[in-house]
N, C-alpha and C positions, 0 to 999 in steps of 0.2 A: 273219471279219467281226466277231464279237463281241469278239475280242481287240483289234482295232483300235478298236472303239467304246469299249472299256474304257480304253485308253490315251488316246484322245481326251478322255474324261471326266476322267481324272487330270490331264491338261495344263490343261484348262479350270478345274477346281477350284483347282489350284495357282496359276494366273495370277490369279484373282480373290482368293484368300486372301493372296497376296503384296501385293495392293493394299488389303487390309483391307476388301474388298467382300463381306461375308458373304451378302447376298441373292442376288447373281449367282453366288456360289460354290455355293449350294444349288440354284439353279434347274435345272441340267442333270441332277440326280440322278434325279428322278422319270421324266423321259423315257427315261433309260438303263434304269431298272428295268422300264419298259414294254417296251423293245426286248428286254431279256434274257428276260423271262417270256413275252411274247406273240409273240415272233419266234424267238429262239434255242431256248428250252426247248420251245415248242409245235412248232416245226418239227423238233426232234430227238426228239420223244417216242417214236417207234418205235425209235430207237437206244437209248434208255434201257431200255425194257422187253422188247426181244427176248430170247429164251431163250439163244441162243448167246453165249458170253462171248468175243467176238472183238475184234480191235483197234479196230474202229469204235466199238463200245460203250464200250470203255475210253477212247478219245479223247474221246467225248462227256462222260463223267463227269469226266475229268481237266480238261477245258476249263471245265466248270461249276464245279468245285472251285476252280480258279485264279481265275476271275472273282469268286466269292463271297469268297474270302480277300482279294483286292485290294479288294473293295468294303468289307470291314470296316475297312481302313485309311482309305478315303475317308470313311466314316461316323463314324469315331472322334471328330473334333473337334465333330461336330454332335449325334450321338446316342450318347453314351459308353457307356451300359449295354447298348444293343442291339448296338453294335459289339463290345463285350467278349464278350457271349454268343455272337454269331455266330462270332467268332474261335476261342473255346475249343471250341465244338462241332465246328468244322471241323478244327482243328489238334491239339486235346488238349494244348495248350501251357500250362504253369503260369504262364508270364510274362504280364503284362498287355499287351494290344495298345497301351496308352498309353505303354509303355516302349520300344516298337519305333521304329526310325528310319522316317521317311516314305520311301516308295518312289517314285522319280521315274517319270514316264511313259516308256513304251517307244515303239517305232516304230509309226507309224500308216500303214496302206496306204490312201492317199487314193483310189486307183482302185477298190478293192473297196467302200469306203464310198459312192462316187458310183454305182457299178453297182447296189448293193443299194437305194439310194434310188430309182433309176429303176425297178427291179423292183417295189418296194412302191408307188410312185406309180401304175404301170399296173394293179396288183392293186386298189388302192383305187378307181381309176376304173372298172374292170370290175365291182366289187361295187356301186358306185353305179348303174351301168347295170342290173344285176340288180334292185336295189331299185326303180328307177323303172319297170321293166317288170313288177314283181310276181312275179319268178321266184326261188324259194328257192335258197339256195346248195347245198342237198342235191340239187337237181335238176341232173343233168349236162347240159351243153350241148356243141355240137360244136366251135366254134372261136372264136378272137379274131383279127380281121383288122386288119392295120396296114401302114403304108408301109414301104418298103425300109430306110430309116435306122433306124427303131425296131426292125424285125425283126432286123437285123444286130446291134444292140446287145443285144437281149433274148434272142436265140436260145440263148446258152449257159445261160440260166436257164429254159428252156422247161418243164422238169419242175416247177420250183417254181411258176411262174405257172399251169400247167395244174392242179396239185393245189389251189392256193389258190382259183382261180376255178371249179374242177370242170368243166374243159373237156378236149377230146381233143387239140387241137393249135393251134399258132399258124399263121396264114396270111399270106403276103406278097402285097400287092396293087400293088406298084410305087411310084409317087410319091404316091399318095393312099391312104387318107384322111389328114387332118391329125392325127387321134387314133384310137387303136384302137377298133374297133367289135365288140361282142359279138353273135354270132349266136344269137337266142333261139328258133330252130326246135326243137321237141321231137318227135322221131320216136318210134314205139312202143318201140323198143329203149332209147332214152334215158329214156323214161317208166318202163319196168320197172327200169332202173338207179336211177332216183330213188326208186322204191318200196323198193328194197333199202337205200338210204341211210337212209330213214325207219325201216326195220326195225332197222338197226344202232343208230340213236338210241334206240329203245325198249329194245333189249337192254342197251345201256350204262346206261340209266336204271335198269333192273331190277337190274343188277349193283350199282350204287351203293346202291339202296334195300335190297339184301340184305346190305349191309355188307362187300362184297368189296373187296380191295385191287386196284389197277390191274393188277398182274401175276399175280393169281390166275387159274388156268385152270378152265374150267367144262365141264359137260355140258349141252347146250342142246337143247330141244325146241320147235319152232315149228309151230303148227297154224292153219289159216284156216277160219273158220266161214262158211257160206252158199254159195249156188250162183249168185249174180248175177255180172254182168260185172266189177265191182271185185274180187270175191273170186277169180274166175278169173285176172285179171291179177296179183294178188298171189301166187297159187300159182305161176304161171309165173315170176315174178320170183324167188321163193324157190328154185325148181328151177334156174334159170339161174345164180344168184349164191350158191349155198350155200357154195362154197369161200371167197369173199370175206367173207361174213358170219362164217364160222368164224374166219378169220384176223384180222379186225378186232376180234372180241370175245373172242379167246383161247379158243375153244370147240371141243369135239368134238360134232358134230351127232348126234342120235339120233332114230329114228323114233317112239319111245314116250316118254311123259312119265316122267322119272326117278322111281323109287319113293321116293328120299330127297330129293325136290325141296326146295331151300332157299327158293325164292321162286317164286311164280306170279302172273301178272297178265294182264289183257286190255286191249289197246290198239286204237285205230281208226287204220287206215292208208288214207288216201284213200277212205273209205267202206266199207272191208272190216274185219272183226273178226279180230284177230290174237291168239292165245293164246301167251304166253311162259312157259316153265317152265325153271328152271335149277338145277343142283346143283354144288357145288364138287368139283373132282377131288381 
């Protein structure tokens, strides 16, 4: 998808530049940068920082490298110094980007472009439904219901939609409804999973404040203060989802606060007090 978007961009910039239409040649660049960073890179983040150096990780990096190098060619007529810096950092080539031949657009897979647009449209609609209902994205929900036509079109991308909307599955309802409907029922199990997501957010914030890199591994200690109902729920959530918390935060969980703790903080999660202590491995 990102390769097709890149070649789509090259063709559009080239078409407008051939007509000496500089404003319209520039206009598609920022939307592409948003697609590259907020969709391709964000959706591939686990591929980038997973520990095993397998083919999938290599493909993710090679694709990003290819996109950025080609982007330096696109930017060269408009931001010459930025393009030069980007190209040299990526390629280590002593020759200037401005002495290179312009690279023509490659093949664009129009089907994957259309399918991904449909996926992102339904995700944006689902997020709007969450916002209108006052349900945070970190709170898991059960399902998104849709008509047969939409279901058949979107089913191949169910994993992407479910992850982006934080739901469990897509449901087909026949010929109705006209647009997908998000089920906002929150069961006790979903509530505890939502608490787990809040905990992960606080741990990630603690990692950042401690000055850790995104791929640094940590020893993590979590403790809940208090004996009220919110505290009991949070303890249960930590017990049920310890493996997920550890995986998402690159942590090894420990029952005791690390003696060499790099960072310690206290956060409030749905009315319960959570103590977070971490040390770098």
